MOPAC internal coordinates of N, CA, C and O (Angstrom, degrees):
PM7 1SCF
backbone

  N    0.0000 0     0.00 0     0.00 0    0    0    0
  C    1.4353 1     0.00 0     0.00 0    1    0    0
  C    1.5215 1   107.42 1     0.00 0    2    1    0
  O    1.2310 1   120.77 1   -40.42 1    3    2    1
  N    1.3288 1   116.14 1   139.58 1    3    2    1
  C    1.4524 1   122.69 1  -179.38 1    5    3    2
  C    1.5287 1   110.78 1  -111.41 1    6    5    3
  O    1.2310 1   121.12 1   -46.72 1    7    6    5
  N    1.3213 1   115.47 1   133.28 1    7    6    5
  C    1.4832 1   119.88 1   178.43 1    9    7    6
  C    1.5017 1   109.44 1   -70.02 1   10    9    7
  O    1.2310 1   120.24 1   -43.17 1   11   10    9
  N    1.3353 1   117.15 1   136.83 1   11   10    9
  C    1.4782 1   121.24 1   179.59 1   13   11   10
  C    1.5053 1   110.97 1   -96.81 1   14   13   11
  O    1.2310 1   119.36 1   171.17 1   15   14   13
  N    1.3195 1   118.83 1    -8.83 1   15   14   13
  C    1.4516 1   122.65 1   179.06 1   17   15   14
  C    1.5460 1   107.73 1  -105.50 1   18   17   15
  O    1.2310 1   121.17 1   -55.80 1   19   18   17
  N    1.3108 1   115.37 1   124.20 1   19   18   17
  C    1.4534 1   120.46 1   177.79 1   21   19   18
  C    1.5249 1   109.07 1  -139.69 1   22   21   19
  O    1.2310 1   119.37 1    10.21 1   23   22   21
  N    1.2869 1   118.81 1  -169.79 1   23   22   21
  C    1.4703 1   124.52 1  -176.33 1   25   23   22
  C    1.5024 1   114.31 1   -60.99 1   26   25   23
  O    1.2310 1   119.87 1   156.99 1   27   26   25
  N    1.3392 1   117.85 1   -23.01 1   27   26   25
  C    1.4598 1   120.73 1  -178.34 1   29   27   26
  C    1.5345 1   112.46 1   -95.24 1   30   29   27
  O    1.2310 1   119.59 1   175.41 1   31   30   29
  N    1.3092 1   118.38 1    -4.59 1   31   30   29
  C    1.4473 1   123.53 1  -179.22 1   33   31   30
  C    1.5399 1   109.93 1   -69.42 1   34   33   31
  O    1.2310 1   120.53 1   -49.11 1   35   34   33
  N    1.3421 1   116.59 1   130.89 1   35   34   33
  C    1.4694 1   119.41 1   179.16 1   37   35   34
  C    1.5334 1   109.22 1   -80.56 1   38   37   35
  O    1.2310 1   121.93 1   -56.91 1   39   38   37
  N    1.3631 1   113.90 1   123.09 1   39   38   37
  C    1.4555 1   120.62 1  -176.05 1   41   39   38
  C    1.5404 1   107.40 1  -128.93 1   42   41   39
  O    1.2310 1   120.94 1   -44.66 1   43   42   41
  N    1.3301 1   115.81 1   135.34 1   43   42   41
  C    1.4681 1   121.49 1   172.73 1   45   43   42
  C    1.5337 1   108.17 1  -124.98 1   46   45   43
  O    1.2310 1   120.76 1   -29.10 1   47   46   45
  N    1.2957 1   116.15 1   150.90 1   47   46   45
  C    1.4718 1   120.86 1   179.15 1   49   47   46
  C    1.5674 1   108.34 1  -130.35 1   50   49   47
  O    1.2310 1   121.39 1   -22.77 1   51   50   49
  N    1.3171 1   114.95 1   157.23 1   51   50   49
  C    1.4664 1   119.54 1  -177.46 1   53   51   50
  C    1.5210 1   111.96 1   -66.88 1   54   53   51
  O    1.2310 1   119.70 1   143.02 1   55   54   53
  N    1.3029 1   118.18 1   -36.98 1   55   54   53
  C    1.4722 1   122.04 1  -178.05 1   57   55   54
  C    1.5374 1   109.36 1  -165.57 1   58   57   55
  O    1.2310 1   121.61 1   -12.99 1   59   58   57
  N    1.3282 1   114.53 1   167.01 1   59   58   57
  C    1.4492 1   121.60 1   173.63 1   61   59   58
  C    1.5172 1   106.82 1  -129.88 1   62   61   59
  O    1.2310 1   120.64 1   -44.75 1   63   62   61
  N    1.3188 1   116.38 1   135.25 1   63   62   61
  C    1.4509 1   121.42 1  -177.26 1   65   63   62
  C    1.5103 1   111.52 1   -52.11 1   66   65   63
  O    1.2310 1   120.74 1   -56.73 1   67   66   65
  N    1.3258 1   116.19 1   123.27 1   67   66   65
  C    1.4664 1   123.91 1  -179.69 1   69   67   66
  C    1.5467 1   113.46 1    51.30 1   70   69   67
  O    1.2310 1   120.74 1  -157.50 1   71   70   69
  N    1.3297 1   116.19 1    22.50 1   71   70   69
  C    1.4769 1   123.15 1  -178.06 1   73   71   70
  C    1.5345 1   112.38 1    56.70 1   74   73   71
  O    1.2310 1   121.37 1  -154.95 1   75   74   73
  N    1.3407 1   114.99 1    25.05 1   75   74   73
  C    1.4676 1   121.81 1  -179.83 1   77   75   74
  C    1.5201 1   110.54 1   -89.77 1   78   77   75
  O    1.2310 1   120.19 1  -102.54 1   79   78   77
  N    1.3279 1   117.24 1    77.46 1   79   78   77
  C    1.4769 1   121.85 1  -175.82 1   81   79   78
  C    1.5278 1   111.74 1   -67.72 1   82   81   79
  O    1.2310 1   119.72 1   153.19 1   83   82   81
  N    1.3496 1   118.13 1   -26.81 1   83   82   81
  C    1.4627 1   119.55 1   179.84 1   85   83   82
  C    1.5356 1   111.54 1   -66.29 1   86   85   83
  O    1.2310 1   119.95 1   147.08 1   87   86   85
  N    1.3182 1   117.69 1   -32.92 1   87   86   85
  C    1.4348 1   120.93 1  -176.67 1   89   87   86
  C    1.5459 1   112.49 1  -102.38 1   90   89   87
  O    1.2310 1   119.82 1   150.24 1   91   90   89
  N    1.3361 1   117.94 1   -29.76 1   91   90   89
  C    1.4663 1   120.55 1  -173.07 1   93   91   90
  C    1.5135 1   113.99 1  -129.90 1   94   93   91
  O    1.2310 1   118.86 1  -165.28 1   95   94   93
  N    1.3081 1   119.77 1    14.72 1   95   94   93
  C    1.4619 1   122.98 1  -173.21 1   97   95   94
  C    1.5174 1   115.96 1   -69.45 1   98   97   95
  O    1.2310 1   121.77 1   -10.91 1   99   98   97
  N    1.3083 1   114.21 1   169.09 1   99   98   97
  C    1.4806 1   122.67 1  -178.05 1  101   99   98
  C    1.5102 1   113.40 1   -59.44 1  102  101   99
  O    1.2310 1   119.66 1   156.82 1  103  102  101
  N    1.3208 1   118.26 1   -23.18 1  103  102  101
  C    1.4541 1   120.83 1  -178.84 1  105  103  102
  C    1.5236 1   110.99 1   -61.68 1  106  105  103
  O    1.2310 1   119.72 1   161.17 1  107  106  105
  N    1.3270 1   118.14 1   -18.83 1  107  106  105
  C    1.4541 1   122.83 1  -178.78 1  109  107  106
  C    1.5347 1   112.06 1   -87.07 1  110  109  107
  O    1.2310 1   119.48 1   176.48 1  111  110  109
  N    1.3194 1   118.60 1    -3.52 1  111  110  109
  C    1.4561 1   120.71 1   178.23 1  113  111  110
  C    1.5292 1   112.46 1   -64.07 1  114  113  111
  O    1.2310 1   120.40 1   143.61 1  115  114  113
  N    1.2978 1   116.84 1   -36.39 1  115  114  113
  C    1.4902 1   121.60 1  -171.84 1  117  115  114
  C    1.5077 1   113.45 1  -127.33 1  118  117  115
  O    1.2310 1   119.70 1  -156.41 1  119  118  117
  N    1.3410 1   118.17 1    23.59 1  119  118  117
  C    1.4620 1   119.51 1  -176.16 1  121  119  118
  C    1.5341 1   114.02 1   -83.75 1  122  121  119
  O    1.2310 1   120.29 1   171.98 1  123  122  121
  N    1.3257 1   117.06 1    -8.02 1  123  122  121
  C    1.4779 1   120.92 1   177.19 1  125  123  122
  C    1.5042 1   115.61 1    74.17 1  126  125  123
  O    1.2310 1   119.93 1  -172.53 1  127  126  125
  N    1.3139 1   117.73 1     7.47 1  127  126  125
  C    1.4777 1   121.46 1  -178.44 1  129  127  126
  C    1.5224 1   109.70 1   -94.95 1  130  129  127
  O    1.2310 1   120.41 1   -42.66 1  131  130  129
  N    1.3420 1   116.82 1   137.34 1  131  130  129
  C    1.4581 1   122.25 1  -178.69 1  133  131  130
  C    1.5402 1   111.86 1   -72.62 1  134  133  131
  O    1.2310 1   120.07 1   155.05 1  135  134  133
  N    1.3405 1   117.48 1   -24.95 1  135  134  133
  C    1.4590 1   119.28 1  -173.10 1  137  135  134
  C    1.5208 1   113.23 1  -102.59 1  138  137  135
  O    1.2310 1   119.64 1  -165.44 1  139  138  137
  N    1.3271 1   118.28 1    14.56 1  139  138  137
  C    1.4759 1   121.48 1   176.10 1  141  139  138
  C    1.5301 1   108.66 1  -127.07 1  142  141  139
  O    1.2310 1   120.51 1   -22.81 1  143  142  141
  N    1.3205 1   116.64 1   157.19 1  143  142  141
  C    1.4560 1   120.78 1   176.35 1  145  143  142
  C    1.5255 1   108.90 1  -166.24 1  146  145  143
  O    1.2310 1   121.80 1   -19.88 1  147  146  145
  N    1.3166 1   114.15 1   160.12 1  147  146  145
  C    1.4924 1   121.06 1   168.91 1  149  147  146
  C    1.5094 1   105.91 1   -80.61 1  150  149  147
  O    1.2310 1   120.55 1   -45.76 1  151  150  149
  N    1.3042 1   116.56 1   134.24 1  151  150  149
  C    1.4729 1   123.57 1   172.49 1  153  151  150
  C    1.4913 1   108.99 1  -121.16 1  154  153  151
  O    1.2310 1   120.60 1   -52.76 1  155  154  153
  N    1.3248 1   116.45 1   127.24 1  155  154  153
  C    1.4535 1   121.18 1   176.04 1  157  155  154
  C    1.5222 1   110.01 1   -90.20 1  158  157  155
  O    1.2310 1   120.90 1   -15.71 1  159  158  157
  N    1.3447 1   115.88 1   164.29 1  159  158  157
  C    1.4602 1   120.01 1   168.32 1  161  159  158
  C    1.5277 1   107.89 1   -72.12 1  162  161  159
  O    1.2310 1   121.39 1    -5.85 1  163  162  161
  N    1.3459 1   114.95 1   174.15 1  163  162  161
  C    1.4640 1   119.06 1   178.81 1  165  163  162
  C    1.5374 1   109.68 1   -74.45 1  166  165  163
  O    1.2310 1   121.35 1   -16.52 1  167  166  165
  N    1.3083 1   115.02 1   163.48 1  167  166  165
  C    1.4365 1   121.31 1   175.58 1  169  167  166
  C    1.5151 1   112.75 1   107.47 1  170  169  167
  O    1.2310 1   121.41 1   -14.15 1  171  170  169
  N    1.3097 1   114.92 1   165.85 1  171  170  169
  C    1.4582 1   121.80 1  -179.66 1  173  171  170
  C    1.5092 1   110.27 1  -125.71 1  174  173  171
  O    1.2310 1   118.91 1   -28.74 1  175  174  173
  N    1.2614 1   119.69 1   151.26 1  175  174  173
  C    1.4672 1   125.30 1    -4.66 1  177  175  174
  C    1.5162 1   111.19 1   -85.56 1  178  177  175
  O    1.2310 1   120.75 1   -23.50 1  179  178  177
  N    1.2948 1   116.17 1   156.50 1  179  178  177
  C    1.4461 1   123.18 1   170.59 1  181  179  178
  C    1.5026 1   106.53 1  -110.70 1  182  181  179
  O    1.2310 1   119.26 1   -37.15 1  183  182  181
  N    1.3204 1   119.02 1   142.85 1  183  182  181
  C    1.4631 1   120.25 1  -176.11 1  185  183  182
  C    1.5377 1   111.60 1  -149.93 1  186  185  183
  O    1.2310 1   122.44 1   -18.64 1  187  186  185
  N    1.3168 1   112.93 1   161.36 1  187  186  185
  C    1.4887 1   122.64 1   173.34 1  189  187  186
  C    1.4898 1   106.48 1  -127.94 1  190  189  187
  O    1.2310 1   120.36 1   -52.31 1  191  190  189
  N    1.3269 1   116.92 1   127.69 1  191  190  189
  C    1.4658 1   121.47 1   179.22 1  193  191  190
  C    1.5233 1   107.24 1  -114.87 1  194  193  191
  O    1.2310 1   120.62 1   -56.33 1  195  194  193
  N    1.3295 1   116.43 1   123.67 1  195  194  193
  C    1.4708 1   122.81 1  -177.77 1  197  195  194
  C    1.5052 1   106.85 1  -117.55 1  198  197  195
  O    1.2310 1   119.84 1   -59.10 1  199  198  197
  N    1.3341 1   117.91 1   120.90 1  199  198  197
  C    1.4378 1   122.99 1   177.50 1  201  199  198
  C    1.5253 1   108.21 1   -99.94 1  202  201  199
  O    1.2310 1   120.21 1   -67.56 1  203  202  201
  N    1.3254 1   117.21 1   112.44 1  203  202  201
  C    1.4636 1   121.69 1  -176.43 1  205  203  202
  C    1.5458 1   113.25 1   -86.55 1  206  205  203
  O    1.2310 1   119.74 1   175.84 1  207  206  205
  N    1.3349 1   118.09 1    -4.16 1  207  206  205
  C    1.4467 1   125.69 1   175.41 1  209  207  206
  C    1.5300 1   116.21 1    66.97 1  210  209  207
  O    1.2310 1   120.10 1   152.60 1  211  210  209
  N    1.2898 1   117.41 1   -27.40 1  211  210  209
  C    1.4827 1   119.85 1   178.76 1  213  211  210
  C    1.5071 1   109.34 1  -144.43 1  214  213  211
  O    1.2310 1   121.22 1   -18.58 1  215  214  213
  N    1.3203 1   115.28 1   161.42 1  215  214  213
  C    1.4697 1   119.14 1   178.88 1  217  215  214
  C    1.5144 1   110.28 1   -63.07 1  218  217  215
  O    1.2310 1   121.20 1   -36.29 1  219  218  217
  N    1.3036 1   115.32 1   143.71 1  219  218  217
  C    1.4543 1   120.69 1   176.19 1  221  219  218
  C    1.5269 1   109.77 1  -154.97 1  222  221  219
  O    1.2310 1   120.88 1   -13.44 1  223  222  221
  N    1.2877 1   115.92 1   166.56 1  223  222  221
  C    1.4503 1   122.40 1   177.67 1  225  223  222
  C    1.5185 1   108.87 1  -104.65 1  226  225  223
  O    1.2310 1   120.13 1   -68.63 1  227  226  225
  N    1.3231 1   117.36 1   111.37 1  227  226  225
  C    1.4617 1   121.40 1  -178.16 1  229  227  226
  C    1.5062 1   107.28 1   -93.29 1  230  229  227
  O    1.2310 1   119.85 1   -57.33 1  231  230  229
  N    1.3382 1   117.90 1   122.67 1  231  230  229
  C    1.4591 1   122.99 1  -179.53 1  233  231  230
  C    1.4889 1   114.42 1  -101.81 1  234  233  231
  O    1.2310 1   121.05 1   156.78 1  235  234  233
  N    1.3409 1   115.59 1   -23.22 1  235  234  233
  C    1.4806 1   117.41 1  -175.41 1  237  235  234
  C    1.5213 1   109.30 1  -154.97 1  238  237  235
  O    1.2310 1   120.85 1   -38.63 1  239  238  237
  N    1.3244 1   115.99 1   141.37 1  239  238  237
  C    1.4573 1   124.06 1   170.58 1  241  239  238
  C    1.5101 1   107.41 1  -122.98 1  242  241  239
  O    1.2310 1   120.16 1   -52.10 1  243  242  241
  N    1.3211 1   117.29 1   127.90 1  243  242  241
  C    1.4558 1   121.60 1   178.93 1  245  243  242
  C    1.5209 1   108.86 1  -116.06 1  246  245  243
  O    1.2310 1   121.22 1   -44.70 1  247  246  245
  N    1.3259 1   115.27 1   135.30 1  247  246  245
  C    1.4647 1   120.05 1  -179.86 1  249  247  246
  C    1.5344 1   108.51 1  -132.63 1  250  249  247
  O    1.2310 1   122.19 1   -39.58 1  251  250  249
  N    1.3276 1   113.42 1   140.42 1  251  250  249
  C    1.4621 1   119.88 1   178.44 1  253  251  250
  C    1.5430 1   107.77 1  -131.75 1  254  253  251
  O    1.2310 1   119.46 1   -61.09 1  255  254  253
  N    1.3197 1   118.63 1   118.91 1  255  254  253
  C    1.4296 1   122.05 1   175.87 1  257  255  254
  C    1.5099 1   109.11 1  -101.41 1  258  257  255
  O    1.2310 1   120.43 1   -30.84 1  259  258  257
  N    1.3392 1   116.78 1   149.16 1  259  258  257
  C    1.4801 1   121.66 1   172.91 1  261  259  258
  C    1.5404 1   106.12 1   -68.92 1  262  261  259
  O    1.2310 1   120.68 1   -36.17 1  263  262  261
  N    1.2862 1   116.31 1   143.83 1  263  262  261
  C    1.4540 1   119.31 1   173.71 1  265  263  262
  C    1.5323 1   110.74 1   -59.10 1  266  265  263
  O    1.2310 1   120.99 1   -48.38 1  267  266  265
  N    1.3165 1   115.71 1   131.62 1  267  266  265
  C    1.4801 1   120.01 1  -178.19 1  269  267  266
  C    1.5049 1   114.36 1    91.11 1  270  269  267
  O    1.2310 1   119.51 1   174.38 1  271  270  269
  N    1.3470 1   118.54 1    -5.62 1  271  270  269
  C    1.4481 1   121.99 1  -175.13 1  273  271  270
  C    1.5215 1   112.77 1  -134.23 1  274  273  271
  O    1.2310 1   120.41 1  -149.46 1  275  274  273
  N    1.3262 1   116.82 1    30.54 1  275  274  273
  C    1.4593 1   120.16 1  -176.57 1  277  275  274
  C    1.5103 1   111.90 1   -82.24 1  278  277  275
  O    1.2310 1   120.99 1   -32.50 1  279  278  277
  N    1.3239 1   115.72 1   147.50 1  279  278  277
  C    1.4366 1   120.73 1   172.57 1  281  279  278
  C    1.5091 1   109.49 1   -65.56 1  282  281  279
  O    1.2310 1   119.99 1   -22.91 1  283  282  281
  N    1.3177 1   117.62 1   157.09 1  283  282  281
  C    1.4614 1   120.98 1  -177.49 1  285  283  282
  C    1.5509 1   110.20 1  -104.38 1  286  285  283
  O    1.2310 1   120.41 1   121.81 1  287  286  285
  N    1.3171 1   116.83 1   -58.19 1  287  286  285
  C    1.4491 1   121.75 1   178.58 1  289  287  286
  C    1.5111 1   106.98 1  -113.97 1  290  289  287
  O    1.2310 1   120.04 1   -76.01 1  291  290  289
  N    1.3289 1   117.53 1   103.99 1  291  290  289
  C    1.4520 1   122.54 1  -173.63 1  293  291  290
  C    1.5379 1   110.13 1  -117.27 1  294  293  291
  O    1.2310 1   120.74 1   -23.91 1  295  294  293
  N    1.3147 1   116.19 1   156.09 1  295  294  293
  C    1.4588 1   119.33 1   174.15 1  297  295  294
  C    1.4937 1   109.27 1  -146.24 1  298  297  295
  O    1.2310 1   121.48 1   -25.87 1  299  298  297
  N    1.3239 1   114.78 1   154.13 1  299  298  297
  C    1.4377 1   124.00 1   174.99 1  301  299  298
  C    1.5040 1   107.02 1  -106.79 1  302  301  299
  O    1.2310 1   120.19 1   -55.20 1  303  302  301
  N    1.3418 1   117.25 1   124.80 1  303  302  301
  C    1.4727 1   121.21 1   179.60 1  305  303  302
  C    1.5233 1   107.98 1  -126.29 1  306  305  303
  O    1.2310 1   121.78 1   -22.35 1  307  306  305
  N    1.3303 1   114.20 1   157.65 1  307  306  305
  C    1.4699 1   120.96 1   177.72 1  309  307  306
  C    1.5117 1   108.18 1  -133.16 1  310  309  307
  O    1.2310 1   121.05 1   -41.18 1  311  310  309
  N    1.3085 1   115.59 1   138.82 1  311  310  309
  C    1.4370 1   121.57 1   176.83 1  313  311  310
  C    1.5425 1   108.01 1   -94.11 1  314  313  311
  O    1.2310 1   120.53 1   -64.78 1  315  314  313
  N    1.2921 1   116.59 1   115.22 1  315  314  313
  C    1.4545 1   120.67 1  -177.28 1  317  315  314
  C    1.5299 1   107.89 1  -120.42 1  318  317  315
  O    1.2310 1   119.94 1   -81.91 1  319  318  317
  N    1.3351 1   117.72 1    98.09 1  319  318  317
  C    1.4548 1   119.77 1  -175.49 1  321  319  318
  C    1.5016 1   110.23 1    72.35 1  322  321  319
  O    1.2310 1   120.72 1    59.90 1  323  322  321
  N    1.3308 1   116.22 1  -120.10 1  323  322  321
  C    1.4485 1   121.63 1  -177.24 1  325  323  322
  C    1.5267 1   113.21 1   -93.83 1  326  325  323
  O    1.2310 1   119.38 1   169.86 1  327  326  325
  N    1.3016 1   118.79 1   -10.14 1  327  326  325
  C    1.4709 1   122.42 1  -174.59 1  329  327  326
  C    1.5110 1   112.70 1  -110.34 1  330  329  327
  O    1.2310 1   121.76 1   -30.42 1  331  330  329
  N    1.3315 1   114.24 1   149.58 1  331  330  329
  C    1.4644 1   119.90 1   169.98 1  333  331  330
  C    1.5141 1   106.64 1  -101.84 1  334  333  331
  O    1.2310 1   121.18 1   -53.17 1  335  334  333
  N    1.3017 1   115.34 1   126.83 1  335  334  333
  C    1.4681 1   121.30 1  -175.11 1  337  335  334
  C    1.5281 1   107.91 1  -111.45 1  338  337  335
  O    1.2310 1   119.51 1   -53.10 1  339  338  337
  N    1.3286 1   118.54 1   126.90 1  339  338  337
  C    1.4745 1   121.17 1   174.64 1  341  339  338
  C    1.5149 1   106.98 1   -76.52 1  342  341  339
  O    1.2310 1   121.60 1   -54.19 1  343  342  341
  N    1.3271 1   114.54 1   125.81 1  343  342  341
  C    1.4762 1   120.07 1   179.41 1  345  343  342
  C    1.5192 1   108.69 1   -89.10 1  346  345  343
  O    1.2310 1   120.60 1   133.74 1  347  346  345
  N    1.3290 1   116.46 1   -46.26 1  347  346  345
  C    1.4515 1   119.63 1   179.90 1  349  347  346
  C    1.5304 1   111.72 1  -169.32 1  350  349  347
  O    1.2310 1   120.33 1   -21.83 1  351  350  349
  N    1.3388 1   116.97 1   158.17 1  351  350  349
  C    1.4167 1   123.41 1   168.29 1  353  351  350
  C    1.5236 1   107.80 1   -94.33 1  354  353  351
  O    1.2310 1   120.30 1   -28.51 1  355  354  353
  N    1.3332 1   117.04 1   151.49 1  355  354  353
  C    1.4537 1   119.45 1   174.27 1  357  355  354
  C    1.4986 1   109.13 1  -148.62 1  358  357  355
  O    1.2310 1   120.92 1   -23.95 1  359  358  357
  N    1.3173 1   115.85 1   156.05 1  359  358  357
  C    1.4433 1   123.17 1  -173.86 1  361  359  358
  C    1.5417 1   108.03 1  -130.43 1  362  361  359
  O    1.2310 1   120.24 1   -88.23 1  363  362  361
  N    1.3091 1   117.15 1    91.77 1  363  362  361
  C    1.4813 1   120.14 1  -174.68 1  365  363  362
  C    1.5127 1   113.16 1   -69.28 1  366  365  363
  O    1.2310 1   121.98 1   -28.85 1  367  366  365
  N    1.3035 1   113.81 1   151.15 1  367  366  365
  C    1.4884 1   119.55 1   173.82 1  369  367  366
  C    1.5207 1   108.34 1   -76.88 1  370  369  367
  O    1.2310 1   120.79 1   -28.14 1  371  370  369
  N    1.3206 1   116.09 1   151.86 1  371  370  369
  C    1.4531 1   121.79 1  -179.91 1  373  371  370
  C    1.5187 1   109.43 1   -90.43 1  374  373  371
  O    1.2310 1   121.00 1  -115.85 1  375  374  373
  N    1.3146 1   115.68 1    64.15 1  375  374  373
  C    1.4615 1   123.61 1  -179.35 1  377  375  374
  C    1.5209 1   109.56 1  -134.63 1  378  377  375
  O    1.2310 1   120.98 1   -23.78 1  379  378  377
  N    1.3021 1   115.72 1   156.22 1  379  378  377
  C    1.4665 1   120.76 1  -177.74 1  381  379  378
  C    1.5265 1   109.17 1   -94.38 1  382  381  379
  O    1.2310 1   120.27 1  -114.52 1  383  382  381
  N    1.3440 1   117.09 1    65.48 1  383  382  381
  C    1.4508 1   120.67 1   174.83 1  385  383  382
  C    1.5356 1   108.66 1  -146.88 1  386  385  383
  O    1.2310 1   121.84 1   -18.23 1  387  386  385
  N    1.3167 1   114.09 1   161.77 1  387  386  385
  C    1.4491 1   120.16 1  -176.55 1  389  387  386
  C    1.5222 1   110.17 1   -65.90 1  390  389  387
  O    1.2310 1   121.52 1   -45.74 1  391  390  389
  N    1.3428 1   114.70 1   134.26 1  391  390  389
  C    1.4579 1   120.69 1   179.30 1  393  391  390
  C    1.5296 1   107.49 1  -125.80 1  394  393  391
  O    1.2310 1   120.21 1   -56.57 1  395  394  393
  N    1.2784 1   117.21 1   123.43 1  395  394  393
  C    1.4519 1   121.73 1   176.29 1  397  395  394
  C    1.5166 1   105.64 1   -86.07 1  398  397  395
  O    1.2310 1   120.51 1   -71.71 1  399  398  397
  N    1.3061 1   116.62 1   108.29 1  399  398  397
  C    1.4559 1   120.68 1  -174.51 1  401  399  398
  C    1.5153 1   111.73 1   -91.56 1  402  401  399
  O    1.2310 1   119.92 1   161.98 1  403  402  401
  N    1.3249 1   117.76 1   -18.02 1  403  402  401
  C    1.4543 1   120.06 1  -175.22 1  405  403  402
  C    1.5173 1   106.25 1  -152.44 1  406  405  403
  O    1.2310 1   120.23 1   -54.69 1  407  406  405
  N    1.3208 1   117.16 1   125.31 1  407  406  405
  C    1.4309 1   121.66 1   176.46 1  409  407  406
  C    1.5048 1   108.41 1  -141.27 1  410  409  407
  O    1.2310 1   121.03 1   -82.43 1  411  410  409
  N    1.3104 1   115.63 1    97.57 1  411  410  409
  C    1.4371 1   123.23 1  -176.55 1  413  411  410
  C    1.5272 1   104.56 1  -166.73 1  414  413  411
  O    1.2310 1   120.82 1     5.11 1  415  414  413
  N    1.2868 1   116.03 1  -174.89 1  415  414  413
  C    1.4679 1   118.62 1   178.20 1  417  415  414
  C    1.5138 1   107.90 1  -120.95 1  418  417  415
  O    1.2310 1   121.12 1   -55.11 1  419  418  417
  N    1.3326 1   115.46 1   124.89 1  419  418  417
  C    1.4637 1   121.19 1   176.93 1  421  419  418
  C    1.5075 1   109.88 1  -136.35 1  422  421  419
  O    1.2310 1   120.75 1   -42.70 1  423  422  421
  N    1.2895 1   116.17 1   137.30 1  423  422  421
  C    1.4451 1   121.54 1  -179.86 1  425  423  422
  C    1.5343 1   108.33 1   -88.49 1  426  425  423
  O    1.2310 1   120.01 1   -60.34 1  427  426  425
  N    1.2947 1   117.59 1   119.66 1  427  426  425
  C    1.4549 1   123.25 1   178.92 1  429  427  426
  C    1.4942 1   110.05 1  -112.40 1  430  429  427
  O    1.2310 1   120.10 1   180.00 1  431  430  429

């Protein structure tokens, strides 16, 4: 399986904790380090928007929340042309371990 998100992927986030992008910015979403993470400010909704630039087949999405900071009501959506399509709702556990929230094949 090949990762479709890399350093050139355009990513936007709803907010960054205290606007401190050096410590909590979106660059930490995909850096692979155990001791870094993106932190959002408080409030709802919080979101991550990933622009893949070209069509691809997504087979798996993995999400890891810090213990004590997990989302409660989450959903995976895909933008297909002019519409945003809800793929699924998910309810992550409040633990600091990898959670596979979506494992299927969808053409984006």
